[in-house]
C-alpha positions in Angstrom: 39.5 159.7 -42.3 40.1 157.4 -45.2 43.8 156.4 -46.6 44.3 156.8 -50.3 46.3 154.3 -52.2 47.5 156.9 -54.8 49.3 160.0 -53.5 50.2 161.7 -56.7 46.7 163.0 -57.4 46.6 164.6 -54.0 50.4 165.4 -53.3 51.7 165.8 -56.5 55.4 164.5 -56.2 55.5 161.4 -54.1 58.9 160.2 -52.5 59.7 156.5 -52.6 62.4 154.9 -50.5 62.7 151.1 -51.1 59.4 149.7 -50.0 58.1 152.9 -48.4 56.6 155.9 -49.9 54.8 159.3 -48.7 51.4 158.5 -47.5 48.1 160.5 -47.9 44.7 160.6 -46.5 41.3 162.2 -46.8 39.7 163.8 -43.7 36.2 164.7 -43.3 34.6 167.5 -40.9 32.3 170.5 -40.4 33.5 173.9 -41.1 32.5 176.9 -38.9 29.3 177.2 -40.8 28.2 173.7 -40.1 29.0 172.6 -43.8 30.5 169.1 -44.5 34.2 169.6 -45.9 36.9 167.0 -47.0 40.2 167.9 -46.9 43.4 166.2 -48.2 46.8 165.9 -46.3 50.2 164.5 -47.3 52.5 162.7 -45.0 56.0 162.2 -46.1 58.3 159.4 -45.4 61.4 161.9 -44.6 61.8 162.3 -40.9 61.7 166.2 -40.0 59.6 166.8 -43.1 56.0 168.6 -42.2 52.6 167.1 -42.9 51.2 169.3 -45.5 47.8 169.9 -46.9 47.2 168.9 -50.5 44.9 170.6 -52.9 41.8 172.3 -51.9 39.0 171.7 -49.7 35.8 170.2 -51.2 32.1 170.6 -49.8 29.7 167.4 -49.9 27.7 169.3 -52.5 30.6 169.5 -54.8 31.3 165.9 -54.7 27.7 164.6 -55.2 25.3 166.4 -57.4 22.1 167.3 -55.4 23.6 165.9 -52.3 21.7 167.2 -48.8 23.7 167.4 -45.8 21.4 165.6 -42.9 
């Protein structure tokens, strides 16, 4: 898990309230086929709002050319 400092690229609109703003992070894990995938999630500051997935899933081979999963 990795928190990102700029959520606009992942979440699109980012709500800001005073010194606080929406947060976002990347979460890595394996799919059912055993392939490493990375998903992005947006966590809103508004109470009652749902955490949502931002963007598409990435596989390691898409991020790093010629990467081999060990």
